[in-house]
N, C-alpha and C positions, 0 to 999 in steps of 0.2 A: 672495141668499149674504153680502151686505154686511151685515143686519142682523145675522146669524150672526156673523161676524168680529166684532163691536161688542159681543153678547151674550159673546161670545171672552176677547172687552179688556178688559169690564167685569169679568168676575168672577175676574181677573187680575188686577188692580187693586185688585180687595177681596181678595182673600188674600194681598197680600202689608205686608198690613195686620199679619198675622201672626206672630210671626216662626216659632211653631208649622208656619204650611204650606210647609216651604218646595218638600216633596217632591209636593207637590199647588201645590203651582205651577209646575214644574220638568213635572210630569206634565199641566198645562192648559196651556203654555206651549209643548208639542206639539203638543195638538189646534189650539190658533191655528194656530200652521205651518201643520196640513194646510186648516186652513178658507180658511189667504192663498194656497195653493196652488189650493186647484178654486175661490177667487176669481177668481183669477185666467188660469187655464183657459176656465174657463165663458164669463171678457170675453175672451182668444184667440179662440175658436172665433165668439164673436158677429162680430170686427171679422173673423175672412175671411168672413163671408156681405154683408158691406153691400160696395152698390154703388160708392154716391158717394163721394170723394176726400173731401169736403168731412162729410158723415159720420164715415165710419172715422176722421177726424183727432183729431175733437172727441170720439168715442169710448175715442180713446186718451190723450185730454190729461186724459178723465175720471178712466179707471184710474189714469194715475200720480198725480191731485191725491188719490184714495182713499187710495192705499197711499203715498202719500209721513206721512200725521196718524197 
Protein backbone atom coordinates (compact mmCIF):
# COMPACT_ATOMS: atom_id res chain seq x y z
CA UNK A 1 0.00 0.00 0.00
CA UNK A 2 2.77 2.46 0.87
CA UNK A 3 4.43 1.90 -2.52
CA UNK A 4 1.15 2.73 -4.24
CA UNK A 5 0.89 6.02 -2.36
CA UNK A 6 4.52 6.84 -3.15
CA UNK A 7 4.03 6.16 -6.88
CA UNK A 8 0.97 8.38 -6.98
CA UNK A 9 2.76 11.19 -5.14
CA UNK A 10 5.67 11.01 -7.60
CA UNK A 11 3.29 11.11 -10.56
CA UNK A 12 1.54 14.21 -9.20
CA UNK A 13 4.88 15.93 -8.58
CA UNK A 14 5.90 15.30 -12.20
CA UNK A 15 2.55 16.53 -13.53
CA UNK A 16 2.83 19.74 -11.55
CA UNK A 17 5.91 20.74 -13.56
CA UNK A 18 3.72 21.58 -16.57
CA UNK A 19 0.95 24.18 -16.42
CA UNK A 20 -1.12 22.33 -19.05
CA UNK A 21 -1.53 19.39 -16.67
CA UNK A 22 -3.86 21.11 -14.17
CA UNK A 23 -6.80 18.79 -14.87
CA UNK A 24 -4.53 15.76 -14.68
CA UNK A 25 -3.11 16.92 -11.35
CA UNK A 26 -6.61 17.37 -9.93
CA UNK A 27 -7.63 13.87 -11.10
CA UNK A 28 -4.39 12.34 -9.79
CA UNK A 29 -4.87 14.06 -6.44
CA UNK A 30 -8.26 12.38 -6.05
CA UNK A 31 -6.68 8.99 -6.78
CA UNK A 32 -3.93 9.73 -4.25
CA UNK A 33 -6.52 10.65 -1.60
CA UNK A 34 -8.26 7.33 -2.19
CA UNK A 35 -4.96 5.44 -1.94
CA UNK A 36 -4.15 7.24 1.32
CA UNK A 37 -7.54 6.27 2.74
CA UNK A 38 -6.96 2.62 1.79
CA UNK A 39 -3.47 2.76 3.37
CA UNK A 40 -4.93 4.24 6.55
CA UNK A 41 -7.74 1.66 6.59
CA UNK A 42 -5.41 -1.30 6.13
CA UNK A 43 -3.24 -0.07 8.99
CA UNK A 44 -6.23 0.49 11.26
CA UNK A 45 -7.44 -3.05 10.55
CA UNK A 46 -3.96 -4.36 11.33
CA UNK A 47 -3.96 -2.47 14.63
CA UNK A 48 -7.17 -4.25 15.61
CA UNK A 49 -5.50 -7.67 15.46
CA UNK A 50 -2.38 -6.74 17.38
CA UNK A 51 -2.52 -8.25 20.82
CA UNK A 52 0.48 -6.68 22.52
CA UNK A 53 0.11 -3.04 23.51
CA UNK A 54 3.74 -2.28 22.60
CA UNK A 55 3.33 -3.75 19.11
CA UNK A 56 0.19 -1.72 18.58
CA UNK A 57 1.88 1.49 19.73
CA UNK A 58 4.84 0.88 17.39
CA UNK A 59 2.49 0.28 14.48
CA UNK A 60 0.46 3.41 15.22
CA UNK A 61 3.68 5.44 15.41
CA UNK A 62 4.82 4.02 12.03
CA UNK A 63 1.51 4.97 10.42
CA UNK A 64 1.67 8.49 11.84
CA UNK A 65 5.23 8.93 10.57
CA UNK A 66 4.23 7.78 7.08
CA UNK A 67 1.21 10.07 6.89
CA UNK A 68 3.27 13.11 7.88
CA UNK A 69 5.68 12.73 4.93
